[in-house]
C-alpha positions in Angstrom: 179.7 154.3 -45.2 178.4 150.8 -44.5 180.1 149.1 -41.5 181.8 145.8 -41.5 178.7 143.7 -40.0 176.3 145.2 -42.9 178.6 144.5 -45.6 179.0 140.8 -44.7 176.7 138.1 -46.3 173.9 136.6 -44.0 175.1 133.1 -43.1 173.1 129.9 -43.5 171.8 128.5 -40.2 172.4 124.8 -41.2 174.4 123.6 -44.2 173.9 119.6 -45.4 171.9 119.1 -42.2 174.9 120.1 -40.0 175.0 123.4 -37.7 177.1 126.3 -39.3 180.2 126.0 -37.2 182.9 126.7 -39.8 183.8 128.1 -42.9 183.7 131.9 -42.1 186.4 132.1 -39.5 188.1 135.2 -41.0 184.9 137.3 -41.1 184.2 136.0 -37.4 187.3 137.2 -36.1 187.1 140.7 -37.8 183.6 141.1 -36.2 184.4 140.1 -32.9 187.6 142.1 -32.7 185.8 145.2 -33.3 186.7 147.7 -30.3 183.9 150.1 -30.4 181.6 150.2 -27.3 178.7 148.1 -27.3 176.3 149.1 -24.5 177.8 152.8 -23.8 176.0 154.5 -26.7 172.8 152.8 -25.7 172.4 152.5 -21.9 170.2 154.6 -19.8 172.3 154.2 -16.7 174.4 156.9 -15.1 177.1 155.9 -12.4 176.7 159.0 -10.6 173.0 157.8 -9.8 173.9 154.2 -8.8 174.9 153.1 -5.5 175.2 149.2 -6.2 174.6 146.9 -9.2 174.1 143.4 -9.8 174.0 141.2 -12.9 172.2 137.7 -13.5 172.8 135.2 -16.2 170.9 132.0 -17.1 172.7 129.2 -18.5 170.6 126.6 -20.8 171.8 123.5 -22.4 170.7 120.1 -23.7 173.3 117.7 -25.1 173.2 116.1 -28.6 172.9 112.2 -28.3 172.6 109.4 -30.9 169.3 108.4 -30.0 167.3 109.1 -33.1 166.5 106.6 -36.1 169.8 104.4 -37.0 171.7 106.4 -34.3 170.8 109.8 -35.9 172.2 112.7 -33.8 169.2 114.5 -32.0 168.8 117.0 -29.2 168.1 115.5 -25.7 165.0 117.9 -25.7 163.7 116.1 -28.8 164.4 112.6 -27.0 162.5 114.1 -23.8 159.5 114.9 -26.0 159.4 111.6 -27.7 159.9 109.3 -24.4 157.7 111.2 -22.0 157.4 108.1 -19.7 161.0 107.9 -18.8 162.6 109.6 -15.8 162.0 113.4 -15.6 161.0 113.4 -19.4 157.6 114.9 -18.7 159.5 118.4 -18.1 160.2 118.7 -21.8 157.4 120.9 -22.6 158.4 123.3 -19.3 161.9 123.1 -20.5 161.0 124.4 -23.8 158.9 127.0 -22.3 161.9 128.0 -20.2 164.2 128.3 -23.4 161.6 130.6 -24.8 159.8 132.6 -22.2 162.5 135.5 -21.9 161.3 136.8 -25.3 157.9 137.5 -23.7 159.1 138.5 -20.1 161.6 141.2 -21.3 159.0 143.0 -23.8 156.3 142.8 -21.0 158.6 144.6 -18.3 159.7 147.1 -20.8 156.2 148.0 -21.8 155.6 148.6 -18.0 158.2 151.1 -17.7 160.7 148.7 -16.0 164.5 148.5 -16.7 165.3 144.8 -16.8 168.7 143.2 -17.5 169.3 139.5 -18.3 172.6 137.6 -19.6 171.9 134.7 -21.8 174.2 131.6 -22.2 173.1 128.8 -24.7 175.1 125.9 -25.7 175.6 125.3 -29.3 174.1 121.9 -28.9 171.1 123.6 -27.6 170.8 126.2 -30.4 171.2 123.5 -33.2 168.5 121.4 -31.5 165.9 124.2 -31.8 166.8 124.1 -35.4 166.6 120.4 -35.6 163.4 120.0 -34.0 161.8 123.0 -36.3 161.2 124.9 -32.9 160.9 128.5 -34.7 158.6 129.6 -31.8 161.7 129.5 -29.5 164.1 131.0 -32.0 161.9 133.7 -33.3 161.3 134.7 -29.4 165.1 134.7 -28.9 165.5 136.7 -32.1 163.0 139.4 -30.9 165.0 140.4 -27.9 168.2 139.8 -29.4 168.1 141.8 -32.8 165.1 144.4 -32.1 166.9 147.8 -30.9 164.1 148.2 -28.4 165.7 145.6 -26.2 169.2 146.7 -26.3 170.9 146.8 -23.6 168.1 144.9 -21.7 169.6 141.6 -23.1 173.3 140.5 -23.2 174.5 137.2 -24.9 177.4 135.5 -23.3 179.7 133.2 -25.6 180.4 129.8 -24.4 182.2 126.6 -25.7 180.0 125.2 -28.5 179.6 121.7 -27.2 179.5 122.4 -23.6 183.0 121.1 -23.1 184.8 121.7 -19.7 187.9 123.5 -20.4 190.4 121.4 -18.2 189.7 118.2 -20.0 189.4 119.7 -23.4 192.3 118.8 -25.6 194.0 122.3 -25.8 194.1 122.4 -29.8 190.2 122.4 -29.7 189.6 125.0 -27.0 189.8 127.8 -29.5 187.8 125.7 -32.2 184.7 125.4 -29.6 184.9 129.2 -28.8 185.0 130.1 -32.6 182.3 127.5 -33.6 180.0 129.1 -31.1 180.5 132.5 -32.3 180.1 131.4 -35.9 176.8 129.4 -35.1 175.5 132.4 -33.3 176.2 134.9 -36.1 174.4 132.4 -38.6 171.2 132.5 -36.2 171.2 136.1 -35.2 173.3 138.1 -37.4 176.6 139.9 -37.3 175.5 142.6 -35.5 174.2 140.6 -32.7 177.6 138.9 -32.7 179.7 142.0 -32.6 177.8 142.8 -29.1 179.0 139.5 -27.7 182.0 140.4 -25.3 181.5 138.4 -22.2 182.2 134.5 -21.8 180.4 131.9 -19.6 182.3 128.8 -19.1 180.5 125.3 -19.1 179.9 124.3 -15.4 181.9 127.6 -14.5 184.9 125.6 -14.9 188.2 127.2 -14.8 191.5 125.2 -15.5 194.2 125.8 -13.3 196.9 123.9 -15.1 199.4 127.0 -16.1 199.4 125.9 -19.9 195.7 125.0 -20.2 194.7 128.3 -18.5 197.2 130.4 -20.6 195.9 128.7 -23.7 192.2 129.4 -22.9 192.7 133.1 -21.8 194.8 133.6 -25.1 191.9 131.9 -27.2 189.5 134.1 -25.5 191.4 137.4 -26.3 192.1 136.4 -29.8 188.3 135.8 -30.3 187.5 139.2 -29.2 186.3 138.5 -25.7 186.6 141.3 -23.0 185.7 139.4 -20.1 185.1 136.1 -18.3 182.7 134.8 -15.4 184.6 132.9 -12.9 183.5 131.2 -9.7 184.9 132.8 -6.5 186.6 129.6 -5.2 188.2 128.8 -8.6 190.7 131.9 -8.0 193.1 133.1 -5.6 195.2 136.3 -5.1 198.7 136.1 -6.4 199.7 135.5 -2.8 197.5 132.4 -2.7 194.9 134.0 -0.6 191.0 134.4 -1.0 189.8 137.3 -2.9 188.9 140.1 -0.6 186.4 142.0 -2.7 184.4 139.8 -4.9 182.1 142.8 -5.9 184.7 144.4 -8.0 186.0 143.2 -11.5 189.4 141.3 -11.3 192.3 141.0 -13.5 192.6 137.2 -14.3 196.5 136.5 -14.7 197.5 133.2 -16.8 201.2 132.4 -17.0 202.5 129.5 -19.0 205.5 127.1 -18.3 207.6 129.2 -20.5 206.7 132.3 -18.3 204.5 134.0 -20.9 201.6 135.8 -19.3 198.0 137.0 -20.8 195.3 138.5 -18.8 191.5 139.2 -19.1 189.0 140.8 -17.0 187.0 138.5 -14.6 183.4 139.1 -13.1 183.5 137.1 -10.0 180.2 134.9 -9.5 179.8 134.5 -5.9 178.4 131.7 -3.6 177.5 128.1 -5.0 175.4 127.1 -7.9 172.0 127.0 -6.2 169.5 127.9 -8.7 167.2 129.6 -5.9 169.9 132.3 -5.6 168.8 133.4 -9.4 165.3 132.4 -9.1 164.6 134.4 -6.0 166.8 137.2 -7.3 169.0 137.0 -4.4 171.9 139.1 -6.2 169.5 142.0 -6.3 168.9 141.8 -2.5 172.6 141.2 -1.7 173.4 144.3 -3.7 170.9 146.4 -1.7 172.9 145.7 1.4 176.2 146.8 -0.1 178.0 150.0 0.6 179.3 152.0 -2.1 182.9 152.6 -0.8 185.2 152.4 -3.7 185.3 154.8 -6.8 182.7 152.7 -8.7 179.7 151.1 -7.4 180.1 147.3 -6.6 178.5 144.6 -8.7 177.0 141.1 -7.5 177.5 138.4 -10.3 175.5 135.2 -10.3 174.4 132.7 -13.0 172.3 129.6 -12.6 170.6 126.8 -14.8 167.8 128.8 -16.6 165.5 125.7 -16.8 166.5 122.9 -14.4 164.3 122.4 -11.3 161.1 123.4 -10.0 162.5 126.5 -8.5 163.5 127.8 -12.0 160.6 126.5 -13.8 158.0 128.1 -11.3 159.6 130.7 -9.2 161.9 132.6 -11.6 159.2 134.5 -13.4 157.4 136.0 -10.5 160.6 136.4 -8.6 162.4 138.2 -11.7 159.2 140.5 -12.3 158.8 141.4 -8.8 162.5 142.7 -8.5 162.3 144.9 -11.6 159.0 146.2 -10.4 160.6 147.0 -7.1 163.4 148.8 -8.8 160.8 150.8 -10.7 159.2 152.0 -7.6 162.7 153.0 -5.9 164.4 155.0 -8.6 162.8 154.2 -11.9 165.0 151.3 -12.6 168.0 153.9 -13.3 168.8 155.1 -9.9 170.0 153.6 -6.4 170.3 149.9 -6.8 170.0 148.8 -10.5 170.5 145.7 -12.4 173.1 145.8 -15.3 174.8 143.4 -17.8 178.4 142.6 -17.4 179.8 144.4 -20.6 177.4 147.5 -19.8 179.1 147.6 -16.2 182.6 147.5 -17.7 182.2 149.9 -20.3 180.3 152.4 -17.7 183.3 152.2 -15.3 186.0 152.1 -17.9 184.3 155.3 -19.4 184.5 157.0 -16.0 188.2 156.1 -15.6 188.7 152.5 -14.4 191.7 150.9 -16.2 191.4 147.1 -16.6 195.0 146.6 -16.1 194.7 148.1 -12.6 192.1 145.8 -11.5 192.9 143.5 -8.5 195.0 140.5 -10.0 193.9 137.0 -9.4 194.9 133.7 -10.7 193.7 130.1 -10.8 193.4 128.4 -7.7 196.4 126.2 -6.5 198.8 128.2 -9.0 200.5 130.2 -6.1 202.0 126.8 -4.8 203.6 126.2 -8.1 205.1 129.5 -8.8 206.7 129.9 -5.4 208.7 126.5 -6.2 209.3 126.9 -10.0 213.0 127.8 -10.5 215.8 127.2 -13.2 216.2 123.8 -11.7 212.6 122.7 -11.4 210.0 122.8 -14.1 206.3 123.4 -13.7 205.7 119.9 -14.4 208.1 118.6 -12.0 206.7 121.2 -9.2 203.3 119.6 -10.1 204.3 116.2 -9.5 205.9 116.8 -6.2 202.9 118.7 -5.0 200.7 115.9 -5.9 202.9 113.5 -4.0 203.0 115.7 -1.0 199.2 116.5 -0.9 196.5 114.1 -2.2 194.1 117.0 -2.4 196.3 119.0 -4.8 195.0 118.5 -8.5 195.3 120.4 -11.9 191.8 119.2 -12.8 190.6 122.7 -12.5 187.6 124.0 -10.4 184.3 124.4 -11.0 180.5 124.6 -9.2 180.5 120.8 -8.9 183.4 121.0 -6.7 182.9 117.5 -5.3 183.1 115.9 -8.9 186.2 115.4 -10.7 185.8 115.8 -14.4 188.7 113.4 -15.1 189.3 110.7 -12.6 187.3 107.5 -13.0 186.1 108.4 -16.5 189.1 107.2 -18.7 186.7 105.1 -20.9 185.3 108.4 -22.1 188.3 110.5 -22.0 190.7 108.2 -23.8 188.4 107.9 -26.9 187.8 111.8 -26.5 191.4 112.7 -26.8 191.8 109.9 -29.5 189.2 111.4 -31.8 190.9 114.9 -31.2 194.0 113.5 -32.3 192.5 111.6 -35.4 190.8 115.0 -36.3 193.8 117.2 -36.1 196.1 114.4 -37.8 193.7 114.4 -40.7 192.8 118.2 -41.0 195.7 120.4 -39.6 198.0 120.0 -42.4 195.2 120.4 -45.0 194.4 123.6 -43.4 197.7 124.8 -43.6 197.8 124.4 -47.2 194.1 125.5 -47.9 192.3 127.5 -45.3 189.1 126.9 -47.4 188.9 123.3 -46.0 186.8 124.5 -43.2 184.1 125.2 -45.7 183.6 121.8 -46.6 181.0 119.2 -45.2 183.6 116.7 -44.3 185.5 118.8 -41.9 182.4 120.3 -40.6 181.0 116.9 -39.8 184.1 115.7 -38.2 184.5 118.8 -36.3 180.9 118.5 -34.9 181.4 114.6 -33.9 184.9 116.1 -32.1 182.8 118.7 -30.2 179.7 116.4 -29.4 182.2 113.6 -27.8 183.5 116.5 -25.4 180.1 117.4 -24.1 180.4 117.3 -20.3 177.2 115.3 -19.9 178.5 112.1 -20.9 180.8 112.4 -17.8 178.6 114.2 -15.3 175.8 111.7 -15.6 178.1 108.8 -14.9 178.5 105.4 -16.4 175.8 103.4 -18.5 173.5 105.0 -21.1 175.6 108.1 -21.2 178.9 106.4 -22.0 177.2 104.3 -24.5 176.2 107.5 -26.3 179.7 108.7 -26.3 181.2 105.4 -27.5 178.7 105.8 -30.4 179.6 109.3 -31.3 183.3 108.2 -31.0 182.5 105.3 -33.6 180.6 107.8 -35.9 183.6 110.5 -35.7 186.1 107.7 -36.3 184.4 106.4 -39.6 184.0 110.0 -40.9 187.8 110.9 -40.3 189.0 107.7 -41.7 186.7 107.5 -44.8 
């Protein structure tokens, strides 16, 4: 009897020159909500042989910018190749190599008898950019380690927001749209079976919203889209008592409660320390795991993510550092005993198969929420308490927390955020009622193009890189989107 994934039609990667980000929502939901284990049937790891574990993820992104002929949307990677004399654009070739090289490194290590693991997080913008540029060499290398059963479970893909939008400043109605669009696009590139294996989520900039209603909608959307777990930065969460987490090397249960008192939860793997790419380039998580004692019922896990291409340390030091670590493990237990690398879903499936219950993981919540919940009462709403806390403490905010803790993603960027929110409002005003009447609207080019522009305007880069050219790009994307929606 054919499985659901084999009976579904293959999706086109691109439609009318646009990335395939909508039109098959029902099928995507059916595939992503399959409950059968992903790694358990294929893993060569046994818990009883393991003293400690670690997992590393690589985050890859290039924004889409209106910098082609006549304001055409192109990948920033393409712009780098076409303007080698500007800034750091001479790194275009090395960046492209970074996006591609895991497709060579993983098979090389496996052929040498190593047992490598890596988690990959590529934004929708970047995946579309490869297609726009005709970089089939990169796509084929990624397909090799994604679709060939030889390399499962060496490689795990993590879902993310399609347009690299930071969740706290993303209009709430668009959060789920970004999540689904990435799944949709990924299925069109790598197939339904590959999508069915995507169970972990990597938030852009490791950003966790701490406003109760935003966090609730975010976690609810992740669960509805079939995600089993989320990676969170250690300082973006706290215990339910408002304290720092005591054991960062064990899975947690992230609890989200909204203004109405409704709660939803999802498993969280805690990313420790800052975002220094040296931690990943030099395989620090492996060496940290070697120092941990196996005191609990299950082996601890050290979780780390870094930019996969950014900076000399990732370009140059990562390949030898990565290879050396797996060779070291091969010499000390064959890569399956002692301290071993795992992928996130693989680890969770192993411990849950051995009796761990996600409902019993230590509970945590977004940082700052303890102060809210200890004051909310029948006479005081969540919003009233938030306003009180802001007046009492200038450091208190509901902008969320991320690995760029010194940068607010909201303050000082009203000239981007206002149009961003405005375009979202225009989009939903036009399409929500049409969708209620006819779900097939998402298959239309008009819808897909408007959705794309809505996403692109929410890309974090237009704020992260400050005022000037990047806000000009944002204004152009807004104007294109507005024309599309109003036409």
